[in-house]
C-alpha positions as CSV (number, residue, x, y, z in Angstrom):
1,X,139.0,91.4,96.1
2,X,135.7,89.5,95.7
3,X,132.6,91.4,94.8
4,X,129.0,90.5,95.4
5,X,126.4,91.1,92.7
6,X,122.8,91.7,93.9
7,X,119.4,92.5,92.5
8,X,116.0,93.5,93.8
9,X,113.6,90.6,93.0
10,X,110.2,89.3,93.8
11,X,108.7,92.7,93.1
12,X,105.4,91.7,91.5
13,X,102.1,91.6,93.2
14,X,99.1,89.3,92.4
15,X,98.9,89.0,88.6
16,X,101.5,91.7,88.0
17,X,105.1,90.7,87.4
18,X,108.2,92.8,87.2
19,X,111.4,91.6,85.6
20,X,112.6,88.1,84.9
21,X,113.6,86.9,88.3
22,X,114.5,83.3,87.2
23,X,117.0,84.7,84.6
24,X,118.4,87.2,87.0
25,X,119.0,84.5,89.6
26,X,121.3,82.7,87.1
27,X,123.6,85.8,87.2
28,X,123.6,87.4,90.7
29,X,124.9,86.0,93.9
30,X,122.5,87.8,96.3
31,X,118.7,88.3,95.9
32,X,117.0,91.2,97.8
33,X,113.5,89.7,97.9
34,X,110.5,92.0,98.4
35,X,108.6,91.3,101.6
36,X,105.0,92.3,100.8
37,X,105.0,96.0,101.7
38,X,106.3,97.9,98.6
39,X,105.9,94.8,96.4
40,X,105.6,91.0,96.6
41,X,103.0,88.7,98.0
42,X,103.1,85.3,99.8
43,X,103.1,83.3,96.6
44,X,105.8,85.4,95.0
45,X,107.9,85.3,98.1
46,X,107.7,81.6,98.3
47,X,108.5,81.0,94.6
48,X,111.4,83.5,94.7
49,X,112.9,81.9,97.7
50,X,112.6,78.5,96.1
51,X,114.3,79.7,93.0
52,X,117.1,81.4,95.0
53,X,117.8,78.2,96.9
54,X,117.7,76.1,93.7
55,X,120.3,78.4,92.1
56,X,122.5,78.8,95.1
57,X,121.8,82.5,95.6
58,X,121.9,84.2,99.0
59,X,118.5,85.5,100.3
60,X,118.1,89.0,101.7
61,X,115.0,90.7,103.0
62,X,114.2,93.8,100.9
63,X,112.1,95.8,103.4
64,X,110.2,98.9,102.5
65,X,107.5,101.3,103.4
66,X,103.9,100.0,103.3
67,X,103.2,101.6,99.9
68,X,102.2,99.1,97.1
69,X,100.7,101.9,95.0
70,X,103.8,104.0,95.1
71,X,106.2,101.0,94.9
72,X,107.8,102.2,98.1
73,X,109.3,105.2,96.3
74,X,107.3,107.8,98.1
75,X,108.2,109.3,101.5
76,X,105.9,108.0,104.2
77,X,105.6,109.6,107.6
78,X,106.3,106.8,110.1
79,X,107.4,106.8,113.7
80,X,110.6,105.0,114.6
81,X,108.6,102.6,116.8
82,X,106.3,101.7,113.9
83,X,109.2,101.3,111.5
84,X,110.9,98.9,113.8
85,X,107.7,96.8,114.1
86,X,107.1,96.9,110.3
87,X,110.7,95.9,109.6
88,X,110.4,93.0,112.1
89,X,107.1,91.9,110.4
90,X,108.6,91.9,106.9
91,X,111.8,90.0,107.9
92,X,109.8,87.5,109.8
93,X,107.5,86.9,106.8
94,X,110.4,86.3,104.4
95,X,112.2,84.2,107.0
96,X,109.3,81.7,107.0
97,X,109.4,81.3,103.2
98,X,113.2,81.0,103.2
99,X,113.1,78.3,105.8
100,X,110.3,76.5,103.9
101,X,112.6,76.6,100.8
102,X,115.5,75.1,102.8
103,X,117.6,78.1,103.6
104,X,117.4,81.3,105.7
105,X,117.5,85.1,105.3
106,X,121.1,86.3,105.6
107,X,120.8,90.1,105.4
108,X,118.5,93.1,105.1
109,X,118.5,95.8,102.4
110,X,116.0,98.7,102.7
111,X,114.1,99.7,99.6
112,X,113.4,102.9,97.8
113,X,112.4,105.9,99.9
114,X,113.1,104.0,103.1
115,X,116.7,103.4,101.9
116,X,117.2,107.1,101.4
117,X,115.4,108.3,104.5
118,X,117.1,105.9,106.9
119,X,120.4,106.8,105.4
120,X,119.9,110.4,106.5
121,X,117.8,110.1,109.7
122,X,119.5,108.6,112.7
123,X,116.2,107.8,114.5
124,X,114.9,105.8,111.5
125,X,118.3,104.1,111.1
126,X,118.3,103.1,114.7
127,X,114.8,101.7,114.5
128,X,115.6,99.7,111.4
129,X,118.8,98.3,112.8
130,X,117.1,97.3,116.1
131,X,114.9,94.9,114.0
132,X,117.9,93.7,112.0
133,X,119.9,93.0,115.2
134,X,117.0,91.0,116.7
135,X,117.3,88.5,113.8
136,X,121.2,88.6,114.0
137,X,121.4,89.5,110.3
138,X,123.7,91.7,108.3
139,X,122.8,95.0,106.6
140,X,123.4,96.0,103.0
141,X,123.3,99.7,102.4
142,X,125.2,102.9,101.5
143,X,128.5,103.5,103.4
144,X,129.2,106.6,105.5
145,X,125.5,107.1,106.4
146,X,123.2,106.9,109.4
147,X,122.6,103.2,108.4
148,X,126.3,102.5,108.5
149,X,126.6,104.2,111.9
150,X,123.6,102.4,113.4
151,X,124.9,99.0,112.2
152,X,128.2,99.7,114.0
153,X,126.3,100.7,117.2
154,X,124.2,97.5,117.1
155,X,127.2,95.3,116.2
156,X,125.5,94.3,113.0
157,X,127.8,93.3,110.1
158,X,127.6,96.1,107.4
159,X,128.3,95.7,103.7
160,X,128.6,98.7,101.5
161,X,126.5,98.8,98.3
162,X,127.1,100.5,95.0
163,X,124.8,100.8,92.1
164,X,125.7,99.9,88.5
165,X,122.6,101.3,86.9
166,X,122.1,104.5,88.9
167,X,124.0,107.8,88.6
168,X,125.7,109.4,91.5
169,X,125.9,113.0,92.6
170,X,129.0,114.8,93.8
171,X,128.2,114.1,97.5
172,X,128.1,110.3,96.8
173,X,124.4,109.9,97.0
174,X,122.2,108.6,94.2
175,X,120.7,111.1,91.8
176,X,116.9,111.3,92.2
177,X,115.1,109.2,89.6
178,X,113.5,112.4,88.2
179,X,116.9,113.9,87.3
180,X,117.9,113.5,83.7
181,X,120.5,110.7,83.4
182,X,119.7,109.3,86.8
183,X,119.0,105.8,85.4
184,X,122.0,104.6,83.3
185,X,121.7,102.8,80.0
186,X,123.4,99.4,79.7
187,X,126.7,100.6,78.2
188,X,127.0,103.3,80.9
189,X,126.0,100.8,83.6
190,X,128.7,98.3,82.5
191,X,131.3,101.1,82.6
192,X,130.2,102.2,86.0
193,X,130.3,98.7,87.4
194,X,133.9,98.4,86.2
195,X,134.8,101.7,87.7
196,X,133.2,100.9,91.1
197,X,134.9,97.5,91.2
198,X,138.3,98.5,90.0
199,X,138.8,102.0,91.5
200,X,135.9,102.5,93.9
201,X,134.8,105.6,92.0
202,X,131.8,106.7,89.9
203,X,131.3,109.6,87.5
204,X,129.0,112.3,88.8
205,X,125.8,113.4,87.0
206,X,125.9,117.0,88.5
207,X,129.3,118.0,87.3
208,X,132.6,116.8,85.9
209,X,134.7,114.4,87.9
210,X,134.2,111.4,90.0
211,X,133.2,110.5,93.6
212,X,134.5,107.8,95.8
213,X,131.9,105.0,96.5
214,X,132.8,102.1,98.9
215,X,131.5,98.9,97.5
216,X,131.2,95.3,98.7
217,X,128.2,94.5,96.6
218,X,127.0,95.9,93.2
219,X,123.2,96.2,92.6
220,X,121.5,95.9,89.2
221,X,117.8,96.7,89.6
222,X,115.6,94.0,88.4
223,X,113.0,96.5,87.0
224,X,115.5,98.4,84.8
225,X,115.1,98.2,81.1
226,X,117.1,95.2,79.7
227,X,118.1,94.4,83.3
228,X,119.0,90.7,82.7
229,X,121.2,91.5,79.7
230,X,122.8,94.4,81.6
231,X,123.5,92.1,84.6
232,X,124.9,89.4,82.3
233,X,127.3,91.9,80.7
234,X,128.4,93.2,84.1
235,X,129.1,89.7,85.3
236,X,131.2,88.9,82.2
237,X,133.0,92.2,82.5
238,X,133.9,91.5,86.2
239,X,135.0,87.9,85.3
240,X,137.2,89.3,82.4
241,X,138.8,91.8,84.9
242,X,139.7,88.9,87.2
243,X,137.3,90.0,90.0
244,X,135.8,87.0,91.8
245,X,132.0,87.4,92.0
246,X,130.7,85.8,95.2
247,X,128.4,86.6,98.1
248,X,129.6,89.2,100.6
249,X,130.6,88.1,104.0
C-alpha cells in the first residue's frame, strides 16, 4: 500500500531559519507549510511554495495558533468562531502563494497545540473543519479523534497521520515533548517508521507493548535534530521494504 511522507516546513520567521527545507523537499512527498501564525512570513511562504512546486511536492497549509513566540506549542484560549476565521485567513494566505508558484493548496494539517486541542475538542474540530470545507481541501491528522469525526461530518477527505520521530503513549496519542523519550533519535525513528508502515503499530513510551496507529502519511519534523538525514534514511528504508512512497489521495 502506498505511503505519503510529509514534513513541517517554512517554519522560519524574518532572519530566523529552521531546518533545511530545500534538502527536505528532495525527500518528502507532501509539505506542510507554515502560514504565518506559529511561524513563517510572506517571503518564506512564497519561497517554500516555489521550491515545493519545483520539486513536485504537494502543498498543504500548516495552520496554527497565533503564537510566534511559543512556536504554536502553547495552549491558546480561542473561541470556535475565531478559530474558524483564523484558519480561513491562514489557508487563504498560503493559497495565494501556492497559486503564484503555479500550484494550489491540497490539504490542511493543524500544528502543535492546535493539533492536539482540536483532536480532543469537538467544538474546535468543527470550527477548523468548517474552514477546510469552505476551500474544498482534505485534512491530515490523527485518526479516531474529534478531527476525524468532524471531517466525516463535513464530507472532507481525511488522511490519517503517523509520526516517525515522536513517541506514542498507550492510548495512541503522542507523548508530550517534556516527557523523557518523547522525541526519537534517528535509529529509533527509522525503526518506528518501518513499524508504522508495515504493521500499523508503534512502541509505547509509557509501558511495554505497542499501540495501533492508522497511517496514510508519515511525518518527519523539519526541526528535529538531523531531520534531513533521518528523513532520507526513512525514505530508503521504505523503498527497501517495497512500500511505494507517494502523496496521499
